[in-house]
N, C-alpha and C positions, 0 to 999 in steps of 0.2 A: 438470332437463331431461327431464321426464316424459313430452313429447311424441315422446322419440326412442325407438327400441328400448331394452328393459331391458338387454341387454347388446350393445355394440358397440364395436370397436377402430377407431380413426383410424389409418390406414397410410400412410407416405410411403415411398418408394424412390427411391435416385438410381442410375442404371443406365450401362452402357457404351455403350448405344446406343437404339434406338427400337424394334426388333422384338425381342420376349420370346423367341421360337424361337432366336435367333441370339446375342443381348446376355444380359448378366448383372447382376444385383445387385450394388452395390457399397457401399450405405449404407441402413439400414432403421432407422425408427424407428416404434414402436408405442405408441400410449396406449389400455389398456382402461378402457372405462367401464361400470359396473355401477350400476343403478337411479339414475343420474344423478352418482354419484361415480367420479372417477379412483381405480382401485384399483391399477393397476400401470403404470410406464413401461419400455419397453425400447428400447436403441438401439445397434447396432454396426455398424462397419466389416465388410465382406466381401470377402475375396480371391477375384477372380474367375478367378485362374490364368493371367492373361496382361496383358501391359501395357496402360495406358490409353489412348484415343486422345486427341491434343492437345485437340479441343474438349471433351471432357468434364473435361478438368482446368482449362481455363479456366472452365467454367460452374459446377463445383462447388468448386474450390479443391482437390480429392483428388487426390494424387498417387500415383506407384507406390511411393514410401517410406511412406508412409501405411499400405500395404496389405499390406506384407512380413509383418508380425508379426500381421494379422488373421485371424481363422477364415475357414474356407471355409464355404460355405453347409449342405453335410451335418452339419458340426461343430456348428452351431447350430440344425439344422432343427427338432430335437425340441422344443427352448425357445421357438422360433418358433410352431411348432404349438401347443403348450400355450396361448400367448398368445393366440391366435386362436381356440380351441376354444368351439364353441358361441356364436360372437360374429358378428354383421353386420359384413361387411367395409366400412369406410369410408373414401373418399380423394376427393382432388381430381381429377378424371378418373379414375374408379373402375376402369374399364376398363384402363387404362394400368397402374396398380400391381397389380390382381387378376392380369391376365395374366402378367405377372413373377413373382409370387410363387407363382402356379400352375405355371408351366412350371419353375421352381427345384424345387419339390416333384417335380413329374414325372421329373426327371432322376434323383432317386433312390429313384424307385419309390413315392412317396407320391402318392395320388390325392386332391387339396385342392378343397374345393367349399364355398362359403358363399355367403348372399345377399349382395349388395351395395347400397350405398347411396352415389351420386355427390353429392359437395357442389356440384359445378359445375352438376348438374341441379337440386339443391335452390334453388340460389341464383337460377336462372332461374325456377323455379316461383314464387318468392316475391317476387322482385324484376323483376316484368314488364317494367317501363319502362327498366331498364338494358339496355346493348348488351354490355358486356364482363363477363365471369364467371370469368376466369382467376384465379389465385391473388394476381396481382400488383394485378390490380382490386381484388379484395376487400379485400386489405392497406390499400390506398389509400384507399378508399370508407369504409370501417369503421375508421380507424384502428388497426388490428392491430398489434401489435408483433411484430418477428420479427427474432431474433438474429442470423441466419444464413442469408441466402435461398439456397436449393438446396441445403440440407442436411436429411438426413430428418428429424430430430427438431425442428428448429425450424419446418419447414413443417408438420409434423404438429400442433405446438402451436397455428400459425394457424388451422388448420381448427377445432381445438377452441374457440378464441376466436370463430370465426366461430360456431359452433352457440351458444356464451352469448351472442353478440350478438342471433342470431335470437331467443331466449327473451324477450329484452327488448321486442323491437319487433312481434312477432306473437303472436295468440291462439293458447293450446295447439291447438285444435281444426284452424286453418288449417295449423300446422305438421305434426301429425299426419296429416291428408288428403295433404298433400304427400309426406311420407315413405313412407306407406302405399302410396301410387300408385307411386313410384320403387321400392321393394322388391318389392311385389307383382306389380308388370307385368300381365299377362293373366289371372294366377291370382286375381285379387280375387273372382271369383265361389266361390271355396272359403272366404270369410269369414275371412281370415286377420288381418282388422284385431281381432277380438273373441276372439282365444285367449287364456289366463290366461298370467300370469307364473310362475315358479316351477317345481319339480320335478312331473314325472309321467308319464303315459302317454297316448298318443294314438292314434285309430282312425281309418283312412281306409276311407270306404265308396262304393261304386260306384253308378249310377243305378239298379241293382235292389236297393239295400240289401246286397248282399253285401260281406263284410268283406274288404278288399283288403291291409291292413297294418296292424300293429301296432308302435309305436316307443315309446321312452323317451327323457327328456332332464330333466337340471337346470334348462334352460331350455325350456320347450315351446314358447313362441310362436318364439323364434329357430331351435330346431329344425325346427318344422315349416316355417317360409318356406324352409330351405335345401333340402326336398324339391321347392320350386317356383323353382328357379333358371331363370333365362330362357333356358338353353340345356342342358337336360338330356340324358342319353343311357341307352340299354339299360333297366333296369326303373324309373330315375328316371323315363324320359320316358312310359313306360307309366302308373305311378302317377299323374303329373301329369294325363295324359289322362283317365284313368278316375275320378278322384276327383270326388266330386259332394258330399259331406258330410264334415265332419270332428267328431269327439267327443272330450274329455278326460276324464281322471281325475286331478285333482291330489293329489299325496302329500307327506308329510312331509319327503321329502329324496330322495337318490339311490339308498339302499339299498332304500328302499319301491318306487321306480319300477323297479329293476333286477329284483328278485323279482318284482314284480306283472307286470311284461311277459313274463318267461321263463315265468310259470304261465299266463298267459292266452294266449300264443301256441301252448302245447300243448292247452290246453283248446278254443281256438277255430279252430285251424288257417288262418289268414290265407292268400290266394294267394300273396301275395309275401314271406312270411316263411319261405321254402324251408330255409333253413339250420338254424334253431331248430326249426322244425316237425319236421324228419327226425332230431332228435335223441334219438328215443324209441329206436333202435338204435345201439349204441355197438359199437366193438372193444376187447377187452380183451386186454393182453399180461399171460400168466400164467406163473410160472416152476414148474418142478416138475423134480425130480433125474431123470436117464438111468439106465439100467442101470450103468454104470461110475461113476456119482456126479458127473458133471458136469451141473450145471443147465442145464436147456433154457427156451428162452421160447417159448411157444405162442400164437397169436393165435386169438381166438374171438368170435364175435358174441352180443350179448346185449341182451335189453330190458327186463332187472330186474337192475340193478346192486346187489349186496349187496357192500360191501368186506370183503376178508379180506385174509391176508398173502400170498396167492399171487399178488395183482395188483400189476404193478409199474409199469404204465401203463394209460391209457385214450386212445383216438383215436375221432375223428369217423367215419372211413372206414378201409376195409381198404387203401386206396391210401396214404392217409395214414400208417397205421401202419407198412408195409412200406418206405415212403421215409425214414420217421424212424428206424427200426431198421436200415437200410443207412448213414444218416449216422452214427449212434451206434456201429454197428461199425467203420468206417473210422475214426473220431475215438480210438477207444479200444483198436484192434487186437482187437476181439471177433470169435471165429468167425461167420461167418454162418450156419453149418449147425446151429451151436447156437442161434442166434437165428431158426432155421426159415425163412430165407429164401435158402437156397441148397440145392437137393434133389440135388444130384450124390453119387454114392458117391465113398468115398475123401476125399482134402482137399479143402477148400473152395476155391473159385477165388481168393478174397483169399489165401489162405496161398500159393499159387502165385506172385502177385505181391507178396507180403512185406508184405501188409497184417495178415493174421491171424497171431495169436502161436502157432499150433500148438494150441490144444485140441482140435481135431478129429483130431489125430494122437497126443494124449498128450504134448505136449512141455513142456506146463506142467502143475502138478498140478492136481487138482480142487479143492481148496482154495483155489488163487492164483486159478484162473478164477471160481469161486463167489464169492470175496471181490470180485473186480473188477466182477461181474454186480451184486452189492448197492450197490457203492458207486456206480457209473454210474448205476442206477436210482433212488438214496436220494431224489433230488429230485423224481421223476416219481410216485412213489407216493401214493395217497390219503393224506393226512395223517392221524397220530394226533391223536384229540380232546384239546386240552391243558387241560381242564377236567374238574374231579371233580364230574361231575353237569349239571343243565340250568343254561342261563344265559337271562338277561333282556337283550336290547338295547333301549334306548330311543332312538329317533330324533324328536328335537322340532322343529317350525317355530317354536314360542314356547312359552311355559311353559305354556300351557294345553292345546295340541294337539300330537299326534305319533302315533306307531305304536310299538307292543309286540311285539316277536318272542320266541317260546320255542323255543330252539335245545338239542338235546341229539344228541351225536354226530354232528353235521354236518345232522342231520335237523330240519326245519321243524316243531315241534309246533303251532304257531298262531301267528296275526299279527292284531292287532287296533290299530284306530285309536281314538284317544280324544279327547275334547275334554272338558275337566274331568273330570268323573265320569261321563261316558257314554261307552260302548264300543261298537264295532260292527267284526264280523269284516272283515277287509281282502280275502280271499278264500278260497276253497273250497281244500284242500289233503288229501291221502292220508297224512300223516305217513308217507312212506317216503324213503328215501334217492334224491335226485334231483343227478344229476352237475352240471348248470347250476346250479342253487342251492348245491352246495358248492362251485363256484367263484367264486360271488357273495360266498360268507359267508368264504371263507378270505382272499380279498384284502381284506375289510372287518375281520374279527376278528384278522387277524394283522398290521395296520397299528398302530402304537404309538399314534397319535394319538386311534385310537377306543376305547381301553382305558377311558377314563372312561365310556363309554356301556353298556359290559359289566358284568353283576353276575352272580355265581354264586350260584344259587338253592340252598337246603335243601329235601328232598322238603316240608316244612312251608310253607316259603315259596312253593314252585312251586303248592301245592294253594290258598294264599290268594290269589296274584296271577291264577291261571287262572280259579278260580271268580268273582272280580271281574270279570273280563273277559266270561266267558259268561253271568253271572248266573244261574247255574245248578249243583247240586252233581251231576247227574245224567251220565252218561258221561263222567266225568272219568278220564284216565289218569295215575296217579301214578308219578313216575319219581323 
């Protein structure tokens, strides 16, 4: 199925009614396809929290007893979100199923958006002489087996079989043109059909060649198309309206894309990457002893984060820092005065309402208070470097090509693309601690599945590898 999107999910739902804002999903089936192959299937009944209408029981065969032990949507939401991530949302009458899934996510505070491909529209585009294109018509016309009509997974399987049928009856170019037209809609002017597959970084430029936005994805084509959804809102709507040109850089994998994106946003300051662009300034929560031995936490701004033992947490803004410290204080009965978020004299307000444990009045010892501070913030501290020296991370997209990263004490010392014995620097870097790069590296390096890609280097090995990448013995820092 080369003519279809690189990554797509065929989705079918059974629901309690026809209006997504009032009705609920009771049955969902998802088939995830990557590069023409089914990689995962997912299906579950979902408890809507109320009894089913009689007509829904008659149509689906699902009854209230079937749903008693079924999970609610919020209990399976993360699994469903993972299944649908970075994929084109495919369904028969896609607007219906998409609106239900989107509303279910919305009810639990998740903003779900994806490019959609409607198989009804695809059937109409390819079988122009046919009048009926509902799923029953397709099943009959193409002799598609369907074990249990009006159940989510069997109906999704029927759509998959329809796609397989199409590939046998039409040339790839005809299918691709129809698919791209349905997905791209009015955004085909942005050259969405020629985007590369795989991981990388993408750039949106305006008419005056001003850089609007930088993004990254494991699947560039699918992710870029999601920006051009037919009904965008807010920032997405502005991006869609202003973009006139798209450029991409392919990478060897997700790690390269994440690090490259974070560095390029800071270097180039795109208009709509406000969050990462503004991360040059951070708020540090630092612990220091007070006169009477009780450790206090103070907040301070910095533009040059150098990790040390006094830093117990890092925040993106002062508002975020104060809100988090208030939450931590309430959950752990810590004194808000010693966390520097209560400026009153005497006892803190939290003690007056019996939340604070009384450290502000000396009701617990300094040792007990300080231990609690250490325990509470232990998971939020910048993590100790877990290796003895520099490590080499190798990310490969095949046996010959990939990217090498030299990391020491969470600092990126070098990043080089390689193709056989040919090496090229991935990006400029300043060899200083960067909090966003640190967050990316900790997620990757502390994941046990990535251990095989990490090698600890001796000083001699680092020298050999680094000189091999740079092709020079000059200006090399030996660690």
